[in-house]
C-alpha positions in Angstrom: 0.1 0.4 -0.1 2.8 2.3 0.7 4.5 1.1 -2.4 1.4 2.2 -4.1 1.2 5.3 -2.4 4.4 6.4 -3.2 4.6 5.2 -7.2 1.6 7.6 -7.2 3.3 11.2 -5.9 6.4 10.4 -8.8 3.3 9.4 -11.4 1.7 13.3 -9.9 5.5 14.9 -9.7 5.5 13.8 -13.6 8.9 13.4 -13.6 8.9 12.3 -17.6 8.6 16.0 -17.9 11.9 17.2 -17.1 13.2 16.1 -20.1 11.6 19.6 -21.0 14.4 21.1 -18.0 16.9 20.3 -20.3 16.4 23.6 -22.1 18.8 25.5 -19.9 21.5 23.8 -21.0 21.1 25.5 -24.3 23.4 29.0 -23.5 26.5 27.1 -21.9 26.4 24.4 -24.9 26.5 26.1 -27.9 28.8 28.6 -26.4 31.3 26.0 -25.5 31.1 25.9 -21.9 29.9 23.2 -21.3 32.8 21.8 -19.6 33.5 24.4 -17.4 33.7 24.1 -13.9 31.1 27.4 -12.4 28.1 27.7 -15.1 27.4 24.4 -15.6 27.3 23.9 -11.6 25.4 27.2 -11.7 23.1 25.9 -14.8 23.5 22.0 -12.8 21.1 24.2 -10.0 18.7 25.7 -12.3 17.7 22.3 -13.9 16.9 20.7 -11.4 14.9 23.6 -9.3 13.8 23.5 -12.4 12.1 20.0 -12.2 11.2 21.1 -8.7 8.5 23.8 -9.6 7.3 21.9 -13.1 6.7 19.7 -10.8 5.1 22.1 -8.5 3.1 23.7 -11.2 1.1 20.7 -12.4 -0.1 19.5 -9.5 -1.6 23.0 -8.6 -2.5 23.0 -12.1 -4.2 19.3 -11.7 -6.2 20.2 -8.9 -7.7 22.6 -10.7 -8.6 20.5 -13.0 -9.5 18.0 -11.2 -13.4 18.2 -12.8 -12.3 18.5 -16.1 -9.6 16.5 -15.8 -12.5 13.3 -15.0 -14.3 14.3 -18.2 -10.6 13.3 -20.4 -10.9 9.9 -21.9 -7.0 9.8 -20.6 -6.0 12.2 -17.6 -8.8 10.6 -15.4 -6.3 8.1 -14.0 -4.3 11.2 -13.2 -3.6 10.7 -8.9 -5.9 14.0 -7.9 -8.6 12.8 -10.8 -8.6 9.5 -10.1 -8.5 10.1 -5.8 -5.2 7.7 -5.2 -3.8 11.2 -3.7 -6.3 13.3 -1.5 -5.6 17.6 -2.0 -4.2 18.7 0.7 -1.6 16.4 1.1 -1.1 17.2 -3.1 -0.3 21.4 -2.0 1.9 20.8 1.3 3.8 19.0 -1.2 3.5 21.2 -4.0 4.1 24.6 -1.3 7.4 21.9 -0.4 8.7 22.6 -3.7 8.3 26.0 -4.7 9.7 27.3 -1.1 12.4 24.6 -1.7 13.1 25.8 -5.0 12.6 30.1 -4.4 15.8 29.2 -1.6 17.6 27.9 -3.9 17.4 29.7 -6.7 18.1 33.0 -4.8 21.5 32.1 -4.6 22.5 31.3 -8.3 21.7 34.4 -9.2 19.5 37.6 -9.3 18.6 37.5 -12.2 17.5 34.2 -12.1 15.5 34.3 -8.8 12.7 37.0 -10.8 12.9 34.8 -13.8 11.7 31.3 -11.5 9.1 34.1 -9.6 7.6 35.4 -13.2 7.7 31.5 -13.9 5.4 31.0 -11.3 3.3 33.9 -11.6 2.2 32.8 -15.1 2.5 29.5 -14.5 -0.2 30.4 -11.3 -2.4 32.5 -14.1 -2.4 29.9 -17.1 -3.8 27.5 -14.7 -6.3 30.2 -13.0 -7.4 31.8 -16.3 -4.7 32.0 -19.4 -5.8 29.1 -20.4 -9.4 29.2 -21.1 -8.0 31.6 -24.0 -8.0 30.6 -27.3 -4.6 31.1 -28.6 -3.0 33.1 -24.8 -3.3 29.4 -23.7 -0.5 28.6 -26.4 2.1 31.7 -26.1 2.0 30.7 -22.2 2.9 26.9 -22.9 5.4 28.2 -25.6 6.9 30.0 -23.0 7.4 27.5 -20.8 10.0 26.0 -23.4 11.2 30.1 -23.3 11.6 30.7 -20.1 13.8 27.5 -19.0 16.0 29.1 -22.1 16.9 32.4 -20.9 16.6 31.2 -17.2 20.1 28.6 -18.5 21.5 32.3 -20.1 20.6 34.2 -16.3 22.0 31.8 -14.8 25.0 30.7 -16.9 26.2 34.7 -18.0 26.2 33.3 -21.2 24.2 35.1 -24.6 22.9 33.0 -26.9 22.1 34.3 -30.6 19.5 35.8 -31.5 18.4 33.3 -34.5 19.2 30.2 -31.3 16.7 32.1 -29.6 14.7 33.0 -32.5 14.2 29.2 -33.3 13.6 28.2 -29.3 10.3 30.1 -29.9 9.6 29.2 -33.2 10.3 25.4 -31.8 8.1 26.2 -28.8 4.8 27.7 -30.4 5.7 24.8 -32.7 4.7 21.9 -30.0 2.5 23.9 -28.1 0.1 23.6 -31.6 0.7 20.2 -31.5 -0.4 19.3 -28.5 -4.0 21.5 -28.8 -4.2 20.1 -32.3 -3.5 16.0 -30.4 -5.9 17.1 -27.6 -8.6 18.1 -30.3 -8.4 15.4 -31.8 -9.1 13.3 -29.0 -12.2 14.9 -27.8 -13.4 14.9 -31.9 -15.8 12.4 -31.2 -17.0 14.7 -28.7 -20.1 17.2 -29.0 -18.5 20.5 -28.7 -20.2 21.1 -24.8 -18.6 18.4 -24.4 -14.9 19.7 -25.3 -15.8 23.0 -23.9 -16.4 21.0 -20.8 -13.0 19.4 -21.1 -11.1 22.9 -22.0 -12.8 25.5 -22.8 -10.1 26.9 -25.4 -10.8 24.2 -27.0 -13.5 24.8 -28.3 -12.5 27.9 -30.2 -9.7 25.6 -32.1 -10.3 24.4 -35.8 -8.6 21.0 -37.1 -7.8 23.6 -39.4 -6.1 27.0 -38.2 -4.4 24.2 -36.1 -2.8 22.6 -38.9 -2.2 26.9 -40.1 -0.3 26.9 -36.5 1.5 23.9 -36.9 2.5 24.4 -40.2 3.7 27.8 -39.7 5.9 27.5 -37.0 7.4 24.0 -38.3 8.8 26.5 -41.5 10.2 29.0 -39.3 11.9 26.2 -36.8 13.5 25.1 -39.5 14.6 28.0 -41.4 15.4 30.2 -37.6 17.4 26.8 -37.5 19.5 27.1 -40.6 20.5 30.6 -39.8 22.0 30.1 -37.3 23.4 27.5 -38.0 25.1 29.9 -41.2 25.0 32.1 -39.0 26.8 30.9 -36.4 31.0 30.8 -36.3 32.0 28.5 -38.6 34.0 25.3 -37.0 36.9 24.3 -38.2 38.7 20.7 -38.5 42.0 21.3 -37.1 44.2 18.1 -39.2 47.9 19.3 -40.6 47.8 20.2 -44.1 50.7 17.8 -44.5 48.9 14.9 -44.9 46.6 16.5 -46.8 46.2 17.4 -51.2 46.0 21.3 -51.2 42.2 22.1 -51.3 41.3 20.2 -49.1 42.4 22.3 -46.0 39.7 25.1 -47.6 37.2 22.2 -48.6 37.3 22.2 -44.2 37.0 25.7 -43.1 32.5 25.1 -43.2 30.2 26.0 -40.9 29.7 22.5 -40.3 27.4 23.6 -38.4 25.1 23.2 -40.5 25.3 19.2 -41.0 22.8 19.3 -37.4 20.1 20.6 -40.1 19.6 17.6 -41.2 18.5 15.5 -38.4 16.0 19.1 -37.2 14.3 18.5 -40.0 13.7 14.7 -39.6 12.6 15.0 -37.1 10.1 17.9 -37.3 8.9 15.9 -39.8 8.6 12.9 -38.1 7.1 14.0 -34.8 4.7 15.6 -37.7 4.1 12.6 -38.7 3.1 11.5 -35.5 1.1 14.6 -34.7 -1.1 13.1 -37.5 -0.4 9.7 -38.9 -0.2 8.9 -35.0 -2.6 10.6 -33.0 0.3 11.5 -30.6 1.6 15.1 -29.6 -0.3 15.7 -26.1 3.2 15.3 -24.1 5.4 15.8 -26.3 8.1 14.2 -23.2 5.7 10.8 -24.4 6.3 11.9 -28.0 9.7 11.6 -27.7 10.1 8.7 -25.1 7.9 6.7 -27.1 8.5 7.8 -30.4 12.2 5.5 -30.6 13.6 6.7 -34.4 13.0 10.2 -32.9 14.3 10.0 -30.0 17.6 8.4 -31.7 17.3 11.3 -34.3 17.4 14.0 -30.9 19.9 11.9 -29.3 22.4 12.1 -32.6 21.3 15.9 -33.0 23.0 16.5 -29.6 25.8 14.5 -29.9 26.5 15.7 -33.4 26.0 19.4 -31.8 28.8 18.5 -28.8 31.1 16.1 -31.8 31.7 19.7 -34.0 31.5 22.9 -31.1 33.7 20.1 -28.6 35.9 18.7 -30.3 36.2 19.4 -33.4 36.7 22.9 -32.4 35.1 25.9 -33.3 
C-alpha cells in the first residue's frame, strides 16, 4: 500500500516532463562552456530548480482541473482526478517544492531568481484563467520552454544568439500547437459542449486552423535553425595540411554546424507524422520517449553538436 502511495506521488510530480528542463543547458552548450565547472554547476542547479518548480506547477494545475480531468479519456487517471492522492497532501508537496526552489534559486544569480518568480506567476495565471483563452493558452505553453532557455542564460551568464532564440521560440510554438491539435483530435468524437467542458479554449480552435499554425511554426523552426547554423562562427577541422592535398584544408573551413540541419528536419517531419498519423503530441516528452527513431534523432543531433563545438573546434 505504501509503495502504491509513493508511485502515485511520483506520478503526480510527472518526472517524465523534466526532460523539457534540459533546455537550460542551451546557453553553455552553444557557447562552448559545457565543461567549465563554475557555469556548469550553476546551470545544473537551475535544472533541478526547474524540475522542482515544474512538478509543483503540474500539481497545482491538476488541482484546478480535477473536475475537467475526470471528463477526459486519459487525464481521468491522474492521481488527483482518480483520488489516489489527497488534495491536502498534493498542495502541501507543491508548496514545499516552490519554497525550496526559491530558496535555492536565490543563490544562483539575482536575474535567475526573478525569472523563476515570474515563471511561477505566469504558470499560476495559466492555471487560473489564461488556459481558457484561445491563442493566449498556446503562447503561455510556449513561453514555458522559452523561459527555460533564458534561465540557463541568466544562471550561466552566457548569451545565446538571436537566431537560436528565434529557433527556440518557433519550436516552442510548434510543440504547443501540436499539443492542442492532439487534444482536439482525442475529443473529436465529443460534442462541442463536451469539448468546452473539458478545455474551454479547444472549442475556439478548428483542426484546419491548428494545421495552419503547425505548418507555419514547423517552417519557421527549420528556417531559424538553418540561419543560426549558417551565421554562427564556423567550425574548423584542425588537420595538418601535410597529410592532405592543398584544396582540402580550405574545404574543411566550412560552417560544419549546418550538418545538424539534417536531424532537425527529420525530427520535425517525424513529429508531424506522430501528430497526424499516430494522433500523438498531446505530451511532447511522451512522444519523444516512446518514438525510438525520434529519440535517436535527438540524441544524434545532440552528440553531433557537442562533437562539432567541443572536439572539432570552433
